[in-house]
C-alpha positions as CSV (number, residue, x, y, z in Angstrom):
1,M,-94.0,-40.4,14.1
2,N,-93.2,-42.5,17.0
3,G,-95.3,-43.3,20.1
4,I,-98.5,-45.0,21.1
5,I,-102.2,-44.2,20.2
6,N,-104.8,-45.3,22.6
7,L,-107.4,-46.5,20.0
8,F,-111.2,-47.2,20.6
9,K,-111.8,-50.3,18.6
10,P,-115.5,-50.5,17.7
11,K,-117.4,-53.6,17.5
12,G,-117.5,-55.6,14.4
13,I,-114.1,-55.3,12.9
14,T,-110.8,-57.3,13.8
15,S,-107.9,-55.7,15.6
16,H,-105.9,-56.3,12.4
17,D,-108.7,-54.3,10.6
18,A,-108.1,-51.5,13.0
19,V,-104.3,-51.6,12.4
20,N,-104.7,-51.6,8.6
21,S,-107.2,-48.4,8.8
22,M,-104.8,-46.8,11.0
23,R,-102.0,-47.4,8.5
24,K,-104.0,-45.8,5.7
25,I,-105.0,-42.7,7.7
26,L,-101.5,-42.1,9.2
27,G,-99.6,-43.2,6.0
28,I,-97.3,-45.3,8.1
29,K,-96.6,-49.1,7.7
30,R,-94.9,-49.6,11.1
31,I,-98.1,-50.1,13.3
32,G,-98.8,-52.9,15.7
33,H,-101.3,-53.7,18.3
34,T,-100.6,-55.0,22.0
35,G,-103.2,-57.8,22.2
36,T,-106.1,-59.0,20.2
37,L,-109.5,-57.6,21.0
38,D,-112.3,-59.9,19.5
39,P,-114.3,-58.7,16.7
40,N,-117.6,-58.9,18.8
41,A,-115.9,-56.6,21.7
42,F,-115.0,-53.1,21.6
43,G,-112.8,-50.7,23.7
44,V,-109.2,-49.9,24.3
45,L,-106.7,-51.5,21.7
46,P,-103.1,-49.6,22.1
47,L,-101.3,-49.4,18.9
48,C,-97.6,-48.9,18.7
49,I,-96.4,-46.5,16.0
50,G,-93.1,-46.4,14.4
51,K,-90.2,-47.1,16.8
52,A,-92.7,-48.1,19.6
53,T,-93.4,-51.3,17.5
54,R,-90.2,-52.4,19.1
55,I,-91.6,-52.2,22.7
56,S,-94.9,-54.1,21.7
57,E,-93.5,-57.2,23.6
58,Y,-93.3,-55.4,27.0
59,L,-97.0,-54.4,26.5
60,L,-98.4,-57.8,26.0
61,N,-98.1,-58.6,29.6
62,I,-99.9,-55.9,31.3
63,D,-103.1,-56.2,33.0
64,K,-106.4,-55.9,31.0
65,E,-109.6,-54.4,32.6
66,Y,-113.1,-55.4,31.0
67,V,-116.7,-54.8,31.7
68,A,-118.8,-57.8,30.5
69,E,-122.2,-59.4,30.6
70,L,-122.8,-63.1,31.3
71,T,-126.2,-64.5,30.5
72,L,-127.0,-67.7,32.1
73,G,-129.1,-70.6,30.8
74,K,-127.4,-71.4,27.5
75,A,-123.7,-72.4,26.3
76,T,-122.6,-71.5,22.8
77,D,-119.9,-73.2,20.6
78,T,-117.7,-70.0,20.7
79,Q,-118.7,-68.9,24.4
80,D,-120.1,-65.7,23.3
81,I,-123.3,-64.3,21.8
82,D,-122.2,-64.8,18.2
83,G,-121.9,-68.5,18.6
84,K,-124.4,-71.4,17.9
85,V,-126.3,-72.8,20.9
86,V,-125.1,-76.1,22.1
87,A,-126.6,-76.4,25.4
88,Y,-129.7,-75.2,27.5
89,S,-130.7,-75.3,30.9
90,P,-133.9,-74.0,32.5
91,K,-132.5,-73.9,36.1
92,Q,-133.2,-70.9,38.2
93,V,-130.0,-69.5,40.0
94,K,-130.2,-67.5,43.1
95,E,-128.7,-64.2,43.6
96,R,-126.7,-65.3,46.6
97,D,-125.2,-68.1,44.5
98,I,-124.2,-66.0,41.6
99,Y,-122.2,-63.9,44.4
100,E,-120.6,-66.8,45.7
101,A,-119.6,-68.1,42.4
102,F,-117.7,-64.9,41.5
103,K,-115.8,-65.1,44.6
104,H,-114.6,-68.5,43.6
105,F,-113.2,-67.4,40.5
106,Q,-110.9,-64.4,42.0
107,G,-107.2,-64.8,42.2
108,K,-105.2,-67.5,40.6
109,I,-107.3,-70.0,38.3
110,R,-107.0,-72.3,35.5
111,Q,-108.8,-71.9,32.1
112,V,-109.1,-74.2,29.3
113,P,-108.5,-72.0,26.0
114,P,-111.7,-72.0,23.8
115,M,-111.6,-73.9,20.5
116,F,-112.6,-70.6,18.9
117,S,-109.3,-69.0,19.6
118,A,-106.1,-68.0,17.9
119,I,-103.8,-70.4,19.9
120,K,-101.8,-72.5,17.8
121,Q,-101.8,-76.3,18.1
122,D,-99.7,-78.6,15.6
123,G,-99.1,-75.3,13.5
124,K,-102.7,-74.8,13.0
125,K,-105.0,-72.1,15.1
126,L,-107.5,-73.7,17.0
127,Y,-110.6,-71.6,15.3
128,E,-109.4,-73.0,11.9
129,L,-109.9,-76.5,13.5
130,A,-113.1,-75.6,15.1
131,R,-114.3,-74.5,11.8
132,E,-113.5,-77.8,10.2
133,G,-115.5,-79.4,13.0
134,K,-112.9,-80.8,14.8
135,H,-112.4,-80.7,18.7
136,V,-108.9,-81.3,20.2
137,R,-107.9,-81.6,23.6
138,R,-106.3,-78.3,25.0
139,D,-104.2,-78.1,28.2
140,P,-105.5,-75.6,31.0
141,R,-103.6,-72.3,31.5
142,E,-103.0,-70.7,34.7
143,V,-104.2,-67.0,34.9
144,Y,-105.0,-64.4,37.5
145,I,-108.1,-62.7,38.1
146,Y,-106.9,-59.5,40.4
147,D,-110.3,-57.9,40.8
148,L,-113.9,-59.3,40.1
149,K,-116.9,-57.4,40.9
150,I,-120.7,-57.6,40.2
151,Y,-122.2,-54.2,39.0
152,D,-125.8,-55.5,38.3
153,I,-127.7,-58.8,38.1
154,I,-130.9,-58.7,35.9
155,D,-133.6,-61.2,36.5
156,N,-131.1,-63.5,38.1
157,K,-129.9,-64.3,34.6
158,R,-127.9,-61.3,33.1
159,I,-124.9,-60.4,35.2
160,I,-123.0,-57.3,34.4
161,F,-119.6,-57.3,35.9
162,Y,-115.9,-55.9,35.9
163,V,-112.9,-57.8,35.8
164,R,-109.3,-56.8,35.8
165,C,-107.0,-59.8,34.8
166,S,-103.6,-61.1,33.6
167,K,-102.5,-61.8,30.0
168,G,-104.1,-64.7,28.4
169,T,-107.3,-64.7,30.2
170,Y,-110.4,-65.3,28.1
171,I,-113.5,-63.6,29.5
172,R,-115.8,-65.6,27.5
173,T,-114.5,-68.9,29.2
174,L,-114.7,-67.0,32.5
175,C,-118.4,-66.6,31.6
176,D,-118.6,-70.6,30.5
177,D,-116.9,-71.6,33.5
178,I,-119.1,-69.6,36.0
179,G,-122.1,-70.8,34.3
180,K,-121.1,-74.3,35.0
181,Y,-120.0,-73.8,38.3
182,L,-123.6,-72.7,39.1
183,G,-124.9,-75.8,37.7
184,T,-126.3,-74.3,34.6
185,Y,-124.7,-72.9,31.4
186,G,-123.4,-69.4,30.5
187,Y,-122.1,-67.3,27.6
188,M,-120.5,-63.8,27.2
189,S,-123.2,-61.6,25.8
190,Y,-121.4,-58.3,25.8
191,L,-117.5,-57.2,26.1
192,A,-116.0,-53.8,26.5
193,R,-112.1,-53.5,27.3
194,V,-112.1,-50.5,29.4
195,G,-108.3,-50.5,30.1
196,V,-104.9,-52.0,29.0
197,G,-102.4,-50.7,31.7
198,N,-102.1,-47.2,31.8
199,F,-104.4,-46.7,28.9
200,K,-108.1,-46.1,29.6
201,I,-111.2,-46.2,27.7
202,Q,-112.2,-42.7,28.7
203,D,-109.1,-41.3,27.0
204,S,-109.2,-43.4,24.0
205,C,-109.8,-42.0,20.4
206,S,-112.1,-43.5,17.7
207,I,-111.0,-44.2,14.0
208,E,-113.3,-41.4,12.8
209,Y,-112.0,-38.9,15.3
210,I,-108.2,-39.7,14.3
211,K,-109.2,-39.5,10.6
212,S,-110.4,-35.8,11.1
213,L,-107.0,-34.5,12.7
214,N,-104.4,-32.7,10.9
215,K,-100.9,-33.6,11.4
216,K,-100.3,-31.0,14.1
217,E,-103.5,-32.3,16.0
218,L,-102.3,-35.8,15.5
219,E,-99.1,-35.3,17.3
220,T,-101.2,-34.4,20.5
221,I,-102.8,-38.0,20.8
222,I,-99.6,-39.9,20.2
223,Q,-98.4,-40.9,23.7
224,P,-94.6,-41.3,24.3
225,M,-93.4,-44.7,24.2
226,D,-92.5,-44.9,28.1
227,K,-96.0,-44.3,29.0
228,G,-96.9,-47.7,27.9
229,L,-94.0,-49.1,30.0
230,N,-94.8,-47.8,33.6
231,H,-95.2,-51.2,34.9
232,L,-91.2,-51.6,34.3
233,P,-88.8,-50.1,36.8
234,S,-86.9,-47.0,35.6
235,L,-83.3,-46.2,36.2
236,T,-81.6,-42.9,35.5
237,I,-77.9,-43.0,34.3
238,E,-75.5,-40.1,34.6
239,N,-75.5,-37.8,31.6
240,K,-71.8,-38.4,31.0
241,F,-72.8,-42.0,29.7
242,Y,-75.4,-40.6,27.4
243,K,-73.4,-41.3,24.3
244,K,-72.0,-44.6,25.4
245,L,-75.9,-45.7,26.0
246,I,-77.2,-44.7,22.7
247,N,-74.5,-46.5,21.0
248,G,-75.3,-49.6,22.9
249,A,-72.2,-49.7,25.2
250,I,-72.4,-51.0,28.7
251,V,-71.9,-48.3,31.4
252,P,-71.1,-48.7,35.0
253,M,-74.2,-49.1,37.4
254,G,-72.7,-47.1,40.1
255,D,-74.1,-47.4,43.8
256,K,-77.9,-47.4,42.7
257,I,-78.4,-51.3,42.9
258,S,-79.6,-50.9,46.4
259,E,-82.5,-49.0,44.9
260,I,-83.5,-51.7,42.5
261,E,-84.3,-55.4,43.0
262,C,-84.5,-56.3,39.3
263,K,-81.1,-57.7,38.1
264,N,-81.2,-59.0,34.4
265,K,-84.9,-57.8,34.1
266,P,-86.1,-54.9,31.6
267,L,-85.9,-51.4,32.8
268,R,-86.9,-48.0,31.6
269,I,-83.6,-46.1,31.2
270,Y,-83.3,-42.5,31.1
271,S,-80.2,-39.9,30.7
272,K,-80.2,-36.2,30.1
273,G,-83.9,-36.2,31.0
274,E,-84.9,-38.3,28.2
275,F,-86.3,-41.9,27.6
276,I,-83.4,-43.8,26.0
277,G,-84.9,-47.4,25.8
278,I,-85.1,-50.7,27.6
279,G,-82.0,-52.0,29.3
280,R,-81.2,-54.3,32.1
281,I,-78.6,-54.7,34.9
282,V,-75.8,-57.4,34.2
283,N,-72.9,-58.9,36.0
284,K,-69.6,-58.7,34.3
285,D,-66.2,-59.1,35.9
286,N,-68.0,-59.2,39.3
287,F,-69.1,-55.5,38.5
288,L,-72.7,-54.4,37.9
289,W,-73.3,-52.7,34.5
290,V,-76.3,-51.3,32.6
291,K,-76.8,-52.8,29.0
292,M,-79.1,-51.6,26.5
293,D,-81.7,-54.2,25.0
294,K,-83.2,-51.7,22.8
295,V,-82.1,-48.0,22.1
296,L,-85.4,-46.0,21.0
297,I,-84.3,-42.6,20.4
């Protein structure tokens, strides 16, 4: 059993809990997720099964999509609804100012990671330090907001919005930052992850549903490994080099280099109509060759 399951993680459990549940249901130990989804959030959590665990590193960098709610007027220590209120402002914000603020946060921005996060500092996770009552300096990180649009504004206080963003973006920090930009406070009161790359929430499967499936039915919901890698360019190698490829030998690139501008970058490699694995183009003795990084058949 090798491939990717588009799991719907419910609110109230950790991503690790979801993985453990699936290990029990499928009877497989080799399962890993492709990026943590907070316990208070629900939605898409692609799981790599079997050999697909070897491609999880390539799935960490793909874009994420969320629908979230920002509530203005209060700040919490965790920047979300589960935290302790640490600041309050009675300021009334105008709708036009909210729209202007959201425009400000599109494109390349910098975020200071929240204290309640799994980022390590001096060998310890930030949330562990936060629980000890410690507050340490964090360097801002550059992230990218590809799309940010408001769906609804309720009482000029609750803003429901959609965001598509890069790896490492904290939506609760985005809410906190927008609140401060508006001259008040804000926290994330709701979060649903509706997409991870090609995996969308409408196609996701709940733990309960997966548990109800027999072995044959399970096979229908396991997606091929290369579906999660569509963000990588593909390259098809002549069938005569198939055996060399699967044995890890380098094979000549041929005249296809004009089609690809990704020398020494990860590629999806195909031969004999089959996904072979992840490879790259390398230069050896002034010739271009294809070298496999991971053979996945």
